[in-house]
N, C-alpha and C positions, 0 to 999 in steps of 0.2 A: 480442534482445527485452529490454526493460527489465524490472526487478523491484525489489522492496523487501524488505529484511530488517527485521523488527520484533522488538526485544528486549522480552520481557514481564517483569513483576515477579517471576515464579518462576524467572527465569534462562533460560528457553527462547528460542529464536530461530525465528520463523516466516518462511518465504519466501513472498512473494506474487508469483507469476509473471504477466506479461502486463499489469501495471498501469503506467500512465504518470503518474498523479497521485493525491493523496489529499487529503481535507479532512474537518473535523468534520461529523458527521451526527447531531445529537442526542447521546445518550450514547455513540455509536460514532465511530470513525474509519473512513471508507469509502475504499476504493481503487478507482480507475476506469481503464478503457481508454478512450483518447480518439479512437481511429480517425483519426489524422492531424490532429486539431484541436490547438489550443494551450491551450484552457480547458475546464473541466468545465461542461457544459451538460445540458439535458434529454435529449440524444441520447447522452450518455456511458454506457458499460456498466459497471455495478457488478461488480467482480471479487471483493471480499471486504470484510467488516466485522469490526472487533475493538473490544471495549469499551475506550474511551479511558482509563479509570482503570487498566487493566492494562498500558498501554504505557509503557516506560521510554525507548526510543529507536527512531528510524526511519532507515534508511540506504537511499539509492537506488543501485542497481547497474545500470550500463549493460551490463556483460558478466557472464557467470557467474563467481561467485567461485571462486578456485583451491582445489582440494581439499587 
């Protein structure tokens, strides 16, 4: 299952599980599950939103990160 790791300005790293894509959504960056589609559309499921001003970096992970 794909996931994203998001590094925030305070140094913490949030893991967003089950998201296939993300895009700007007003003052937020929103992560979506695409359910087999290749683009974000009105049927995509919102998984999480994070205030864009707090994000330093985003990494897509196809497999779970090694411990």
